[in-house]
C-alpha positions in Angstrom: -56.7 -30.9 111.3 -55.1 -29.2 108.3 -52.0 -27.0 108.4 -54.0 -23.7 108.3 -56.4 -24.9 111.0 -53.5 -26.2 113.1 -51.6 -22.9 113.0 -54.8 -21.0 113.8 -55.2 -23.3 116.8 -51.7 -22.6 118.0 -52.2 -18.9 117.5 -55.4 -18.8 119.7 -53.5 -20.8 122.3 -50.0 -19.2 122.3 -50.1 -16.2 120.0 -47.6 -15.5 117.3 -44.8 -17.1 119.3 -46.6 -20.4 119.2 -47.2 -20.2 115.5 -43.5 -19.3 114.8 -42.3 -22.1 117.0 -44.5 -24.7 115.4 -43.6 -23.6 111.9 -39.9 -23.6 112.7 -40.1 -27.0 114.3 -41.8 -28.5 111.3 -39.4 -26.9 108.8 -36.1 -27.1 110.6 -36.6 -29.5 113.6 -36.1 -26.8 116.1 -37.2 -25.6 118.6 -38.4 -28.8 120.4 -40.5 -26.9 123.0 -42.2 -23.6 123.8 -41.9 -21.8 127.1 -44.9 -19.8 127.9 -46.4 -18.2 131.1 -50.1 -19.0 131.5 -52.4 -16.0 132.1 -52.3 -14.9 135.7 -49.4 -17.2 136.6 -46.1 -16.2 138.1 -44.1 -19.0 136.5 -43.8 -20.3 132.9 -44.4 -23.8 131.7 -42.5 -25.8 129.2 -44.5 -27.5 126.4 -42.9 -30.1 124.1 -43.9 -29.6 120.5 -45.8 -32.3 118.6 -47.0 -33.9 121.8 -50.1 -33.8 123.9 -48.6 -31.1 126.1 -50.4 -28.3 124.3 -53.8 -30.1 124.6 -53.2 -30.5 128.4 -52.2 -26.8 128.7 -55.3 -25.8 126.8 -57.8 -28.1 128.5 -56.6 -27.4 132.1 -55.0 -24.0 132.4 -56.5 -22.0 129.5 -60.0 -23.1 128.6 -60.5 -25.3 131.7 -62.4 -27.9 129.7 -61.3 -30.4 132.3 -63.7 -29.6 135.1 -61.9 -30.4 138.4 -63.6 -27.6 140.3 -65.9 -28.9 143.0 -67.9 -25.7 142.9 -68.4 -25.4 146.7 -67.5 -22.1 148.3 -66.3 -23.8 151.5 -64.1 -26.4 149.7 -60.6 -25.8 150.9 -58.6 -29.0 150.5 -55.5 -29.7 152.7 -54.4 -32.7 150.7 -54.6 -33.3 146.9 -53.4 -36.3 145.0 -52.9 -35.9 141.2 -52.7 -39.4 139.8 -51.7 -39.4 136.2 -50.1 -35.9 136.6 -48.6 -35.9 133.1 -46.6 -32.7 132.8 -48.2 -31.0 135.8 -50.9 -28.8 134.4 -53.6 -29.9 136.9 -51.1 -29.8 139.8 -50.3 -26.2 138.9 -54.0 -25.4 138.7 -54.5 -26.8 142.1 -51.5 -25.0 143.6 -52.7 -21.7 142.3 -56.3 -22.3 143.5 -55.5 -23.9 146.8 -52.1 -22.4 147.9 -52.3 -24.1 151.4 -52.9 -27.6 150.0 -50.2 -30.3 150.0 -50.2 -31.7 146.4 -48.8 -35.2 145.5 -48.3 -35.5 141.8 -47.7 -39.1 140.6 -46.7 -39.9 137.0 -45.0 -43.0 135.7 -43.7 -42.2 132.2 -40.0 -41.0 132.5 -40.2 -38.2 129.9 -43.5 -36.9 131.2 -42.1 -37.1 134.7 -39.1 -35.0 133.8 -41.4 -32.4 132.3 -43.6 -32.6 135.4 -40.6 -31.8 137.7 -39.4 -29.0 135.4 -42.9 -27.4 135.3 -43.6 -27.6 139.0 -40.3 -27.2 140.8 -41.1 -23.6 141.7 -44.3 -24.7 143.6 -43.2 -25.7 147.0 -46.5 -27.4 147.7 -46.2 -29.9 144.9 -44.3 -33.2 145.5 -43.7 -35.2 142.2 -43.4 -39.0 142.5 -42.4 -41.2 139.6 -44.6 -44.3 139.8 -47.8 -45.8 138.4 -50.8 -46.0 140.7 -51.7 -49.7 140.7 -53.4 -52.5 142.7 -50.2 -53.7 144.3 -46.6 -52.5 144.9 -43.9 -53.6 142.5 -43.4 -53.0 138.8 -45.6 -52.7 135.8 -44.9 -52.3 132.1 -45.9 -49.2 130.2 -47.1 -49.3 126.6 -48.7 -46.7 124.2 -52.4 -45.9 124.5 -54.8 -44.7 121.8 -56.4 -42.3 124.3 -54.7 -39.3 122.6 -53.6 -38.9 119.0 -50.3 -37.3 120.1 -49.2 -39.8 122.7 -50.5 -41.4 125.9 -49.3 -44.3 128.0 -51.0 -47.1 129.8 -50.2 -50.2 131.9 -49.8 -53.0 129.4 -48.6 -56.6 129.5 -46.5 -56.1 126.4 -45.2 -52.6 127.3 -41.6 -51.9 126.5 -40.7 -50.0 129.6 -41.0 -51.1 133.2 -41.7 -48.6 136.0 -42.4 -48.6 139.7 -46.0 -49.5 140.7 -47.4 -48.2 143.9 -50.7 -48.7 145.8 -52.7 -45.8 147.2 -51.9 -47.0 150.7 -48.2 -47.0 150.1 -48.4 -43.6 148.5 -50.2 -42.2 151.5 -47.8 -43.7 153.9 -44.7 -42.5 152.0 -46.0 -39.0 151.7 -47.3 -38.7 155.3 -51.0 -38.2 154.6 -53.9 -40.1 156.2 -56.7 -38.6 154.1 -57.2 -37.1 150.7 -59.6 -34.1 150.2 -59.3 -34.2 146.4 -58.2 -37.1 144.3 -57.8 -36.4 140.6 -57.4 -39.5 138.5 -56.4 -39.9 134.8 -54.6 -43.2 134.6 -55.6 -44.5 131.2 -57.8 -47.5 132.3 -55.8 -48.5 135.3 -58.6 -47.1 137.5 -60.3 -50.5 137.0 -57.6 -52.3 139.0 -56.9 -49.5 141.4 -60.6 -49.2 142.5 -61.4 -53.0 142.5 -60.0 -53.2 146.1 -59.8 -49.8 147.7 -60.4 -49.7 151.4 -58.6 -46.4 151.4 -61.5 -44.7 149.6 -63.2 -44.1 153.0 -60.5 -41.5 153.6 -61.3 -39.6 150.3 -63.6 -36.7 150.2 -63.8 -35.9 146.5 -62.8 -37.8 143.4 -62.4 -36.1 140.0 -61.8 -38.9 137.5 -61.6 -39.6 133.8 -63.0 -43.0 133.1 -61.6 -45.0 130.2 -64.1 -47.7 129.2 -63.1 -47.1 125.6 -59.6 -48.5 126.6 -60.6 -51.0 129.2 -64.4 -51.9 129.4 -65.7 -52.0 132.9 -63.9 -49.0 134.4 -67.0 -47.0 135.1 -68.9 -49.8 136.8 -65.9 -50.7 139.0 -65.4 -47.0 140.1 -69.1 -46.4 140.6 -69.4 -49.5 142.8 -66.4 -48.4 144.9 -67.9 -44.9 145.2 -71.4 -46.0 146.0 -71.5 -43.7 149.1 -70.7 -40.7 146.9 -73.0 -38.6 144.8 -71.8 -38.1 141.2 -71.8 -35.4 138.7 -70.7 -35.6 135.1 -68.6 -32.6 133.9 -67.7 -33.3 130.3 -64.9 -35.9 130.3 -64.5 -35.7 134.1 -66.8 -37.5 136.6 -67.0 -36.0 140.1 -67.7 -38.2 143.1 -68.4 -36.1 146.2 -69.3 -37.0 149.8 
């Protein structure tokens, strides 16, 4: 994307303030973030410049290109788990759409987690947890991922940063939930390990997942086998599995 196209993209997304912030950041190194209130929201979000934050903001809260909506009139979830919560855009979407739901937002990368906490602290229904969803409890290493041109992270043997790893069973136990009405998953290929052994899936009603076979071949086949009792629907980058 050229400079002109990039500034036009920011203008469509954030208006003149966004263009000025980006131009100033590139010329002078400041500001490092833009604070903006999404349309119809009561609270602002903080987006770090020159990161994937703006894409997440656009895809989830503005254009809703990430299709997490089940589409059923009677779907009113009590419990939602946002695995791979990043900076909280999907959690905020869920909090606004389902104000009575308890939302568990799990994100392993420290800087993303700090942004998640900052963006969601006003929402009493969102509980952030810093950990990587994984096949066993303990620790995993995080490394960079090619999933996004402006930064993404994945579990990697040669990763430079170690973070807590947690199973779904432990997550449910620690947060006091025994079922999940909506499980949103975007964990950069770790879905292969998480869904290889998942007795907990019998307590899940709907899964909205981004599958990363381009990062780790076999993700889709593992998840589809685990969700054999669900019907599936492809919504762009998101695959919905519904009981």
